[in-house]
N, C-alpha and C positions, 0 to 999 in steps of 0.2 A: 503493499498501499504506501502513497505517495503523502505528504506531506500534507496539513490543512490547508484548506484554503486561506489567500488574507484577509485577517477580519472585517475590511472595508471592502467590497466591492465595487468596483466601476459600473457605470450602464455603458454598454459598448455603443462608441460613436456612429456616427449616421455618414460619415463621410468618411474615404479613404484614406486623405492625409492624417487625418485625429485618428484613425483605426489604427495606424504605421506607428502613428507618435506614443498610443496610448501602450499596443505592446511593445516595444520600443524599453519605454518609464518599466513595464512589469517586469518585464525581462530584467532591465538593471540593478531593479531595486531587490533583486531573489539573491539572498546571498548565495546561494549555488545554483548549479543545475536544475531549470527547472523544465516538467514534462510537458506536453500541449494538454495533458489532461489538465494539469498544475494552474497551465496560461488558463485554458478556457475556464474554471474555478473561481479566475481572479475579474472575470464579466459577467455582468446581468443583460439580456437582452432576448429579444423575439428575434421569431424567423431564423435563418440559414445563417447567420450570422458566425455558427464555429465552425464551418466549411471553409471559411477566409483566414482562419488562423494559420495552415500551413502554408496556403501563397507568398501572406507576412512575414511570417518569421523566413523560407526562402529569400523573400528580397531582402529582407535586414543583412541576412547573412550573406546574400552577395555584396551588400554596403558594406559588408565588415565591421556591422553595430553589431552582431548575435555571432557564435557560433554554435554548429548542430555537431554533437556527438557522432562521432564515427560509426556508432551503431543505430542513430535517428532518433534514439529516445531521451534526452536532454538535449537541453535551448539551456545556455550559458551568453553571459555578456563577453564583449570584447576590450580585456583592458588595455588602456593604451602605457 
């Protein structure tokens, strides 16, 4: 089992730039790697917003903002 969700859940933003920013902030605030399920638990929303998480995380990795573990299970911030 993973860690419990953060105590303060965020509302899933409507616009893509805010979604990307929110995901990056949650990953950056995690003290260690975070899974997609744990990341999803940090947000509340309606509709199919959870389907947008993987491409957002992959985009953040391509931009060098996060790192996905080799097994694909954990997402971590990139320390500069």
